[in-house]
C-alpha positions in Angstrom: -48.8 55.6 6.0 -49.9 58.3 3.6 -48.0 60.9 5.7 -44.9 58.7 5.6 -45.1 58.3 1.9 -45.6 62.1 1.5 -42.1 62.6 2.9 -40.6 60.8 -0.1 -42.4 63.0 -2.6 -40.6 65.8 -4.3 -37.2 65.0 -2.8 -34.4 67.0 -4.3 -31.4 64.7 -4.8 -29.1 67.7 -5.1 -30.0 69.0 -1.7 -30.4 66.1 0.8 -30.2 68.6 3.7 -33.7 69.7 2.9 -35.1 66.2 3.1 -37.5 65.2 5.9 -36.2 63.1 8.8 -37.4 59.6 7.6 -35.8 59.8 4.1 -32.6 61.1 5.7 -32.5 58.1 8.1 -33.1 55.6 5.4 -30.5 57.2 3.2 -28.0 57.0 6.1 -28.8 53.3 6.7 -28.4 52.5 3.0 -25.0 54.4 2.9 -23.8 52.4 6.0 -24.9 49.1 4.4 -23.1 49.9 1.2 -19.9 50.8 3.1 -20.1 47.5 5.0 -20.6 45.5 1.8 -17.7 47.3 0.1 -15.4 46.7 3.1 -16.4 43.1 3.2 -15.6 42.5 -0.4 -12.4 44.6 -0.4 -10.8 43.4 2.8 -12.8 41.4 5.3 -13.4 38.5 2.9 -9.7 37.7 2.7 -9.4 37.9 6.4 -12.3 35.5 6.8 -10.8 33.1 4.4 -7.5 33.2 6.3 -9.4 32.7 9.6 -11.1 29.6 8.2 -7.8 28.2 6.8 -6.1 28.9 10.1 -8.9 27.0 12.0 -8.5 24.0 9.6 -4.7 24.0 10.1 -5.1 24.2 13.8 -7.4 21.1 13.8 -4.9 19.3 11.6 -2.0 20.1 13.9 -4.0 18.9 16.9 -4.7 15.6 15.3 -1.0 15.2 14.4 -0.1 16.0 18.0 -2.5 13.4 19.4 -1.2 10.8 17.0 2.5 11.5 18.0 1.5 11.6 21.6 -0.1 8.2 21.3 3.0 6.8 19.6 5.2 8.2 22.3 3.0 6.6 25.0 3.2 3.2 23.2 6.8 3.5 22.2 7.9 0.6 24.4 5.1 -1.6 23.0 6.1 -0.7 19.5 9.7 -1.5 20.2 8.7 -4.9 21.6 6.5 -5.6 18.6 9.4 -4.7 16.3 11.7 -7.1 18.1 9.1 -9.8 17.7 8.8 -9.1 14.0 12.5 -9.2 13.6 12.6 -12.5 15.4 9.8 -14.0 13.3 11.5 -12.7 10.1 14.7 -14.3 11.2 13.0 -17.6 11.8 11.4 -17.5 8.4 14.6 -16.5 6.8 16.3 -19.6 8.2 13.7 -21.7 6.3 15.1 -20.4 3.0 18.2 -22.3 1.8 21.2 -20.5 0.4 22.6 -21.0 -3.1 24.6 -24.1 -2.2 21.6 -25.8 -0.6 19.1 -25.5 -3.5 20.2 -28.7 -5.2 19.6 -30.6 -1.9 16.1 -29.1 -1.7 15.3 -30.2 -5.2 16.4 -33.7 -4.3 14.1 -33.6 -1.2 11.1 -32.7 -3.3 11.9 -35.6 -5.7 12.4 -38.0 -2.8 9.1 -36.9 -1.2 7.2 -38.0 -4.4 9.2 -41.3 -4.8 8.7 -42.1 -1.2 4.9 -42.1 -1.8 5.2 -44.3 -4.8 4.6 -41.6 -7.3 6.1 -41.8 -10.8 7.8 -38.6 -12.0 7.1 -37.9 -15.7 8.4 -34.3 -15.5 10.6 -32.6 -13.0 12.0 -29.5 -14.7 13.4 -26.5 -12.8 13.1 -23.1 -14.6 16.2 -22.1 -16.4 16.4 -18.8 -14.5 15.5 -17.7 -11.0 13.1 -14.7 -10.4 15.0 -12.2 -8.2 13.2 -10.4 -5.4 14.3 -7.9 -2.8 16.1 -10.3 -0.5 15.3 -13.8 -2.0 15.1 -15.7 -5.2 12.3 -17.8 -6.5 12.7 -20.9 -8.6 9.7 -22.5 -10.2 9.8 -26.3 -10.8 7.4 -27.8 -13.3 6.3 -31.2 -11.9 4.1 -34.0 -13.4 3.6 -37.2 -11.4 1.2 -40.1 -11.7 -0.1 -42.4 -9.0 -3.0 -42.8 -6.5 -5.1 -40.0 -5.2 -4.2 -40.6 -1.5 -0.5 -40.9 -2.4 -0.7 -37.4 -4.1 -2.3 -36.0 -0.9 0.5 -37.5 1.2 3.0 -36.1 -1.2 1.6 -32.6 -0.8 1.6 -33.0 3.0 5.2 -34.1 2.9 6.1 -31.0 0.9 4.4 -28.8 3.5 6.4 -30.4 6.3 9.8 -29.9 4.7 12.2 -27.8 6.7 12.4 -25.4 3.7 9.6 -23.4 2.3 8.1 -25.0 -0.8 4.7 -24.1 -2.3 2.6 -26.1 -4.8 0.8 -23.9 -7.2 -1.6 -24.3 -10.2 -2.4 -27.9 -9.3 -4.3 -29.9 -12.0 -5.3 -33.5 -11.4 -6.8 -35.6 -14.2 -7.3 -39.3 -14.9 -4.1 -41.0 -16.2 -5.1 -44.5 -17.1 -7.7 -47.3 -17.0 -6.2 -48.6 -13.7 -7.7 -45.6 -11.9 -4.3 -43.8 -11.5 -4.2 -40.0 -11.7 -1.8 -37.5 -13.1 -1.0 -34.3 -11.2 0.6 -31.3 -12.8 1.8 -28.5 -10.6 4.5 -25.8 -10.2 6.5 -26.3 -7.1 8.1 -22.9 -6.1 11.2 -23.0 -4.1 12.9 -20.0 -2.4 16.4 -19.1 -1.3 17.8 -16.0 0.4 20.3 -13.9 -1.5 23.8 -13.5 -0.2 25.2 -10.0 0.5 26.7 -9.6 -3.0 23.4 -10.5 -4.6 21.5 -8.1 -2.3 23.9 -5.3 -3.2 23.4 -6.0 -6.8 19.6 -6.0 -6.5 19.7 -2.6 -4.7 22.0 -1.2 -7.3 19.7 -2.4 -10.1 16.7 -0.9 -8.3 18.4 2.4 -7.9 19.4 2.4 -11.5 15.8 1.8 -12.5 14.6 4.8 -10.5 17.4 7.1 -11.8 18.7 5.8 -15.1 20.5 9.1 -15.9 22.6 8.9 -12.8 23.4 5.3 -13.4 24.5 6.0 -17.0 26.7 8.9 -15.8 28.5 6.6 -13.3 29.3 4.2 -16.2 
C-alpha cells in the first residue's frame, strides 16, 4: 500500500507523461468517466427521454388497437343492442302524449282520484311547461282528502295509466277528526315535442353555445 501511495507523491500536473503507471491509469479512467457524464447530459438524456415517451405511446396505441379490435369483433352484437335500445325508446316514446292529448291525460288523473272517492281540494297545472331535449314536462299541484287505502289505490291507478305520470314530493297528514287524510303531491306529466318544437329547442341550444353566431344571423 505504501508503495502504491508513493506513486502519487510529487506528481507534476504539467507533465503527466512522467507519471507512474497507476496514476496514469486512474487519470485515464477519470477522464473517460467525465466524457461519459458530459455526453449523457448533453445528448443521451434527451434520447433516453424520447425512448421512454416512445414506449409509453406504443403501449397506448396497443391498448387502443385492442379496444377497437374488441369493438370490431362485437360489432354485430352492438348493432343488435342498438336496435333493441331504439325499439325500447320507441315504446317509451309512445307512452308520452302529444300536445293535443295533454288535456285528456289531465282528465284521466282527475278521474283516477274521483273514482277512488277522493275529494280534490287543489288540481293546478303549472302555467308553463319545462322544455327538455325531446319532451316537455308539466307539473300539476294536487291536494286530495280521503282514506289512506283510497290514496294508495289512487297512486296505483296513476302508475297503471297508459301515459307516464309520476307522483313526487308526497306529503300525507291528518285532515279531520273523522280519520281522513290529506295528501299533497306534484304529479308530473310528460309529452313529446313535435318536429317544430324539437327544431326550436335545437336552435336555442345552439344559440346558447355560440351566442355571437346567433346574434350575427339576426
